N, C-alpha and C positions, 0 to 999 in steps of 0.2 A: 398329288394335291396335298398341301399342308392343311391340316385341320387346326385353325387358330382357336377353336373352342376347347381344345384340350391343353392341360397343363403340361409343361415340358420338364423332363428330368434328364440329367446326365449322370452316369454311373462310370466311374473309372475302375480298371483292373476287372473288367467284366468278362474276360476270357475263360474264367474258371471260378470255382469255389464260391465264396460269399458274394463276389461281384456279379456272377452269373445268376446266382439264385435271386439277388436284390432286383436285378434287371427284369427277370422273369416276372417277379411279383409286381413291380411297378407297371410293366405292360399289362398284366391281368387287371390291375387297378384302374386302367383307362388312360394312363400317361403316354404321351408321345415321348419315347425314350431314345436318347443317344447313349451308345456304349462305346467305351474307349479302352484300348489295350495296345500293346505292341504287336501282337499277332492277331491281325484282322480276321484271318481265316477261322481262327478259334471261336469267332462269334457268328459263324454262319447260321447257326440254330436260332440265335437271338434275331438275326435279320429276317429269317423265315416268319418269326412271330410278329414281325413289323417294326423291329428296332432299326435305328440307323447306326451302323458301325463306323467308327472313326479310328484310324491309326494314331496312337499317342504314346510315346515314350514319355512318362511323367517326369523324367529327368532332363528332357530335351525341350528347351525354351521354344525352338522354332515350331516343334510339333505340337506343343500346347497352343501356341498362338494360331496355328493354322486350324487346329480343331475349334477353337473358340470363335474364329471368323467365319467358319462354316455355320456354326450354330447360330451366331448373331444374324447372319445373312438369311438363314431359313426359317428361324423361330423368333428371332428377336431377343434371345436370351433363354435363361432357364428359371423355372419356378423352384425346382429342387436340384441341389447338387450333392452327390454322394461321393466323397473322397474315400475311396476304398483301396486303391493301388498302394501296394507296399510289399515289402519282404522281410526276412529275418536274417540278420547277419550275426552268426555266433562264433565265439573263438576267444582266447585269451587277449586281453588288451596288449600284452606284450608282442603278440605275434600277429596282430591285424594292422596292415599298413594304414596310415592316415589317409591315403587316397581312397581306400576301401571304405573307411569310416565316413569320409565326406560323401561318398556315393550313397551310403545308407541314409544319410541326412538328406541327400537330394531327392531320393525316391520317397521316403517316409514323412518328410517335413516341407522341404523348400519347393518341391514339385506341387503338392497340394496347395501350398500357399500362394504360389504364382498363378496357378489356375483359378483360385478363388479371387485373387486380385482382379484378374481380367474379366470375371463374370459379374463382379459386384456392381459396376456402374449401371448396368441393365436392371439389376435387381433394386437398386436404390431408386431409380427412376420409376420403377413400378411401385415401389413402397411395400414390397412383400417378397417372400421367398424363404426357403429353408435350406441350410447347409448341414449336412450330416457327415461327421468326421468319424470314421471307423478307426478307432485307436486299438485298445486291447486291454485285457486285465493286466498285460505287461506295462501299461502306462501307470499302474498304481502299485505294482509289485515289482520284484526283481528275481532273477534265477541265475544259476551259476553259468559262467561263461557268456552271459548275455548282455554285457555292458553297453555296447554300441546299439544294439536293438532296442534295449529299455530306455537308453538316453533319448532315442527318437520318439518313443512313445510317451515317455513323460513330457518331452518338449511339445508334442501335439496336443496333449492334454492342456497344458498352461496356455498355449496359443489360443485353443478353442475357448477357453474361459474368458480371456481378454477380448476376443473377437466377439463373443456373445454380448458383452457389455456395450461395446462401441457400435454395434449394428442394430441393437434393440430399438433406438430411436427412429430408425428407418423401416421398422416393421419386418426386419429379417431376423428369422430365429436360427440359432446355432445349437445343434444336438450332438452330443457324443455317445457313441455306442462302444461298449467295452465288452468284446467277445471273450469267451474262455477257450477251451479246447474244442476247435471245430473240425469236422471231417473234411479237410483239404489236404493239399500236397505240402503244407507248411512243414511238417515233421521231416519228410524225406529231404527236402531242400536244406534245412538247417543242418541235419545230420550228415549229409554228403559233404556240404561245404566245410563243416567242422572237421571231419576226418581228412579231407584233402588238405586243409591248412595246418592241422595240429594233430594228425594221427600219429606222428613220431615227434621226438624231441622231449623236453622237460615237461610239458603238459599233456603227453600222450595218454597217460593213464585216466586222468580226469576228463579229457576229450573223448575217449572211447566210452567212458561210463555215461557222459551226458548224451552222446549221440544215440546209444542204445536205449536209454530212458525216453528220449525224444521220439525215437521210432516206435517204441512200444506204447507211447501215450496216443499217437495219432494213427488214424487209419483202421481199417477192418472193424468199423462200427464202434470204436471206443470213444470217439468224440461226438459232439452234438452236430446234427444235420445243419447245413448252411441255411435251409429254408426257415429255420427258427430266427435267425438273424434277419432274414428277408422280411419276415412277419413283424418284427420289431421296427424296422425302417418304415414299413408301410403304416404301422400305427402311429409312429412319430410324425411323419409328414402330414398325416390326416388330422392329427389332434389339433383342437383350437389352442391349447396351451400344452405343448409337449414337455416333458421332464428335460432337465438339462443333460441327464445321464441315463442311459439304460445298460444294465449289466445282464449278460445272459451267456449261456453255454457252460459246459462241464467245468467245474472247479472255480469259475470265475467269482461268484458270491462268497464262497467259503475262503478262498485265498485272499480276497480283498479285506474281508472281515478280520482274519487272523492278522494281516499287516496292520490294519488300522487300530485294532483294539488290544493286541497282545504284545506289540512292540518288536524291534528289530532282533533281539536275542532269540526269542522264541521262533520268529519266522526264519531265521538263519537255520535254526535246528530242523525245522520242518523241510526246508529246501534241501539241506544236506542229508536228511534221513532218506530221501528219494534216491540218493546217488549211491547207496550200498550195493 
């Protein structure tokens, strides 16, 4: 039985990390929660908690459409959309194929945009809703060999700002969450892909240095627990007037501050000092 008294939320990228933590928190907050990811079996624990798992490759139009149709048929839409799915593509611009770069944009920007487009009509009809876009401190700063990843996160920031303005007259809020270093598998994924792609050749030395620094920054308790981001999402969707942006997680606030207030030259030195 569907409890229509409950508000409905959809969380993408819910098979691990921040997405799973956000889903758990929204379930505990009393939402009817749909969770989406490519690997449905990784969300069995969420299903046991009461969530409805959906298979969704955020870069696949047909799978996005199928998931949205299921939600519309069962719940009539969502009150909260958390666009969390994403990944990090690192490597020298010279050595990353344009097809790979396009896929990075498909997952981090165009997929969430298409999902949002499909869910907006029901939100407009209701005259309410909250869209939470999980970007990154990487949407405000930059790092060595992260050109394509940062390009997508900067794009998602600007997209979110414009979306906030155009949806405000319909009672729909748009919130950006900018995490710092979070205890997820992000570091290993970035490092492994970087070494596979550029572990040899003209960029080998810098690629190996960045991969080592990334692996050392993430995991083993060095980052912020994903439940911190889950708590921020919970606070934002419950607020009568949420902030436009929430910054949280290790290094996020100081790195954004340095970038904003001390200029590019100093920030360049800060980034490069970590590569020694």
